[in-house]
TORSEZA-757679 format. One line per field, with one value per residue (C-alpha): residue number from 1; x, y, z. Coordinates in steps of 0.1 Angstrom, whole numbers, plus 5000, padded with zeros to 4 digits. Example, Ala and Ser with C-alpha at 12.3 -4.5 7.8 and 13.67 -1.06 7.14 Angstrom:
<atoms>
seq: 1;2
c1: 5123;5137
c2: 4955;4989
c3: 5078;5071
</atoms>
This chain:
<atoms>
seq: 1;2;3;4;5;6;7;8;9;10;11;12;13;14;15;16;17;18;19;20;21;22;23;24;25;26;27;28;29;30;31;32;33;34;35;36;37;38;39;40;41;42;43;44;45;46;47;48;49;50;51;52;53;54;55;56;57;58;59;60;61;62;63;64;65;66;67;68;69;70;71;72;73;74;75;76;77;78;79;80;81;82;83;84;85;86;87;88;89;90;91;92;93;94;95;96;97;98;99;100;101;102;103;104;105;106;107;108;109;110;111;112;113;114;115;116;117;118;119;120;121;122;123;124;125;126;127;128;129;130;131;132;133;134;135;136;137;138;139;140;141;142;143;144;145;146;147;148;149;150;151;152;153;154;155;156;157;158;159;160;161;162;163;164;165;166;167;168;169;170;171;172;173;174;175;176;177;178;179;180;181;182;183;184;185;186;187;188;189;190;191;192;193;194;195;196;197;198;199;200;201;202;203;204;205;206;207;208;209;210;211;212;213;214;215;216;217;218;219;220;221;222;223;224;225;226;227;228;229;230;231;232;233;234;235;236;237;238;239;240;241;242;243;244;245;246;247;248;249;250;251;252;253;254;255;256;257;258;259;260;261;262;263;264;265;266;267;268;269;270;271;272;273;274;275;276;277;278;279;280;281;282;283;284;285;286;287;288;289;290;291;292;293;294;295;296;297;298;299;300;301;302;303;304;305;306;307;308;309;310;311;312;313;314;315;316;317;318;319;320;321;322;323;324;325;326;327;328;329;330;331;332;333;334;335;336;337;338;339;340;341;342;343;344;345;346;347;348;349;350;351;352;353;354;355;356;357
c1: 7938;7975;7995;8025;8050;8072;8103;8139;8144;8171;8169;8191;8162;8167;8175;8147;8123;8136;8130;8095;8088;8099;8077;8046;8053;8052;8017;7998;7969;7982;7949;7935;7965;7995;8024;8045;8079;8092;8125;8140;8178;8199;8209;8172;8168;8134;8136;8106;8111;8091;8053;8050;8022;8038;8061;8098;8122;8146;8151;8181;8157;8144;8178;8170;8199;8199;8222;8220;8232;8206;8231;8218;8222;8232;8199;8168;8148;8141;8149;8117;8105;8084;8053;8055;8040;8006;7981;7944;7930;7961;7970;8005;8018;8046;8067;8092;8106;8122;8127;8112;8091;8069;8073;8046;8069;8059;8023;8021;8035;8009;7981;7994;7993;7960;7970;7954;7979;7981;7986;7985;7980;8004;7999;7996;8028;8047;8037;8040;8076;8087;8092;8091;8058;8043;8052;8036;8003;8003;8009;7978;7958;7969;7988;8017;8052;8087;8103;8122;8142;8141;8175;8181;8215;8223;8214;8238;8266;8261;8260;8266;8272;8236;8222;8241;8228;8193;8193;8210;8187;8155;8166;8188;8213;8209;8194;8185;8192;8172;8171;8137;8130;8143;8130;8142;8165;8188;8210;8198;8223;8223;8242;8254;8274;8282;8308;8285;8257;8279;8288;8252;8241;8268;8256;8219;8229;8242;8206;8187;8191;8167;8171;8151;8168;8146;8148;8160;8138;8138;8108;8094;8085;8049;8033;7997;7988;7961;7940;7913;7902;7873;7864;7896;7905;7934;7950;7961;7996;8025;8059;8094;8115;8151;8183;8202;8201;8194;8171;8191;8191;8213;8192;8161;8172;8207;8211;8174;8182;8145;8116;8080;8055;8019;7999;8021;8019;8005;7974;7941;7940;7973;7962;7930;7949;7974;7946;7929;7960;7969;7934;7935;7970;7960;7928;7946;7972;7945;7956;7943;7952;7977;8000;8019;8019;8049;8049;8072;8058;8076;8076;8049;8027;8031;8025;8044;8037;8069;8059;8034;8049;8027;8045;8057;8080;8065;8095;8090;8102;8080;8055;8027;8016;8023;7999;7971;7979;7973;7939;7930;7938;7964;7991;7975;7941;7958;7974;7941;7923;7950;7945;7908;7913;7936;7910;7882;7904;7911;7875;7864;7891;7881;7844;7855;7873;7843;7821;7845;7841
c2: 4373;4377;4354;4371;4342;4351;4328;4326;4342;4346;4312;4282;4268;4294;4269;4246;4275;4280;4243;4245;4277;4261;4231;4253;4275;4244;4235;4268;4272;4301;4303;4317;4335;4356;4351;4380;4367;4384;4370;4376;4373;4357;4392;4403;4423;4421;4418;4421;4399;4393;4387;4351;4339;4305;4281;4288;4265;4259;4267;4288;4314;4320;4332;4368;4393;4431;4461;4492;4512;4496;4490;4469;4432;4434;4426;4405;4423;4455;4462;4471;4477;4449;4472;4476;4442;4456;4456;4448;4416;4396;4369;4362;4326;4328;4297;4305;4279;4284;4316;4348;4327;4302;4315;4341;4370;4373;4364;4393;4416;4405;4410;4445;4455;4437;4412;4378;4349;4311;4291;4294;4327;4344;4325;4291;4297;4310;4281;4254;4266;4266;4230;4237;4256;4229;4203;4222;4226;4190;4179;4198;4181;4146;4138;4114;4126;4112;4125;4157;4184;4221;4239;4276;4287;4308;4278;4257;4283;4289;4253;4226;4200;4205;4202;4170;4156;4167;4150;4119;4116;4117;4105;4077;4078;4082;4116;4141;4177;4203;4241;4252;4273;4255;4230;4206;4189;4219;4220;4186;4162;4127;4122;4088;4101;4132;4145;4142;4158;4188;4191;4187;4216;4238;4230;4237;4271;4283;4285;4295;4304;4276;4239;4208;4174;4144;4108;4088;4058;4030;4040;4044;4079;4084;4116;4129;4158;4183;4207;4232;4261;4251;4221;4200;4171;4146;4121;4085;4084;4079;4065;4077;4046;4055;4040;4061;4059;4096;4114;4147;4178;4162;4131;4152;4177;4168;4130;4122;4090;4083;4064;4073;4045;4059;4047;4035;3998;4000;3985;4003;4014;4031;4049;4061;4072;4091;4110;4116;4130;4151;4167;4174;4189;4211;4223;4229;4251;4270;4257;4271;4263;4234;4215;4182;4162;4139;4109;4083;4047;4020;3983;3980;4003;4031;4065;4097;4130;4146;4180;4200;4217;4247;4253;4218;4215;4215;4200;4171;4148;4163;4142;4167;4170;4133;4124;4145;4132;4096;4107;4120;4157;4165;4191;4219;4214;4214;4247;4261;4249;4265;4298;4297;4288;4318;4341;4328;4332;4368;4376;4361;4380;4413;4406;4401;4434;4451;4438;4453;4488
c3: 3869;3876;3898;3914;3920;3948;3951;3961;3995;4020;4038;4033;4011;3984;3957;3967;3962;3927;3919;3933;3913;3881;3886;3894;3864;3842;3854;3857;3833;3812;3793;3826;3842;3835;3859;3872;3885;3916;3928;3962;3961;3988;4000;4002;3970;3954;3916;3893;3863;3831;3829;3817;3794;3788;3808;3810;3793;3822;3859;3851;3836;3872;3885;3878;3877;3875;3870;3891;3860;3837;3809;3781;3785;3821;3837;3834;3860;3879;3915;3934;3969;3984;3985;3947;3942;3954;3926;3920;3905;3915;3940;3954;3954;3980;3970;3997;4021;4055;4075;4060;4037;4055;4091;4090;4080;4044;4053;4077;4050;4025;4051;4057;4020;4016;3990;3987;3988;3986;4018;4056;4075;4099;4131;4114;4094;4125;4147;4119;4111;4147;4157;4194;4192;4170;4196;4224;4204;4192;4228;4240;4213;4225;4193;4199;4193;4200;4232;4228;4247;4235;4240;4237;4225;4256;4278;4258;4260;4297;4309;4283;4310;4322;4287;4282;4314;4307;4272;4283;4313;4292;4258;4244;4216;4187;4189;4162;4166;4146;4143;4156;4125;4094;4069;4042;4067;4067;4098;4110;4124;4139;4172;4184;4214;4234;4211;4181;4201;4208;4171;4161;4184;4170;4135;4145;4160;4127;4116;4147;4184;4194;4187;4195;4203;4195;4204;4174;4166;4141;4119;4085;4073;4060;4049;4044;4022;4034;4014;4023;4045;4066;4045;4051;4029;4033;4011;4019;4034;4011;4022;4017;4009;4016;4003;4028;4066;4071;4047;4046;4023;3997;3996;3990;3964;3951;3949;3949;3967;3975;3962;3971;3977;3972;3989;4018;4024;4059;4077;4071;4107;4104;4072;4090;4122;4101;4083;4116;4133;4102;4101;4138;4137;4107;4125;4158;4141;4122;4088;4055;4019;4022;4044;4045;4077;4084;4106;4120;4119;4140;4133;4160;4140;4165;4149;4159;4143;4132;4117;4098;4068;4057;4024;4012;3982;3947;3929;3905;3933;3960;3979;3983;3946;3941;3968;3953;3918;3931;3943;3908;3915;3889;3893;3874;3890;3924;3918;3906;3938;3959;3941;3947;3984;3987;3972;3994;4025;4016;4009;4042;4061;4045;4055;4091;4090;4075;4103;4129;4115
</atoms>
């Protein structure tokens, strides 16, 4: 069977995707699979690279280039149309983070061309990526979250004073401002006063026309990994132990100023509640394949669900594969299970379509 590894993308998380792809390529069982590289450049070009039968030596090999003239030595890939990836006996592994990757866009495309793929479906991806929609769904399920205020860009432009008053009337400083559709802490800012809140909103609107302002709280960050389609399994929670006040993009992927404590040193009842909420959130959003559920935990052991990430990072520093490794499911076996879950989901969906005829 062939794995079509789709990576790169046009979002701000392009480089994170490449790091994830390199890690996955170093763990795939090449005695069972060949891997077809398909790179999406920052300007949206699709580049078909080599067919791998062994792991690459370095992440730099994944930065595919091409030449429109096709002159020797000027390219490592071929420009293709997205639909050209369609082939039998293959499954797509969309290791794309952020908009146009884990927001339902690529998933809808793969459904249209009838290709099986790893991970969540269209609706789950779209809702999971959108922080505002996620909050609405989790609220309906009774899952606790920190107080928040959703703010549209046109509302902000038309009446910033009203937005300030709304936020300051229902939240306290510090506040965290996030683009509604972005991940890996891209575009997120902490605001300690009105001036910083204004700057934070302007930063968020560089990435989306919708933003969410959340109440900042003193809390630890714990995360639960989820795996499965209908038969859902969760890991124990792990904790991100920070040596920086705000766990931003640079802390995650550039400086690596974090330590992961697995399992998290929390009471048993907190572990059980985190697993319960993670499974409920996953089910409510219609999850399949995988997700990582992130929580805030206060010093009073109050648990607030922060977000559900439907395509968590797979870098060597990532929490998701580390949590499963601690349970005894090693990296290569985890990837194999995700592939099989993707195949089963595709076969089930095709059976539903057949019944409708």
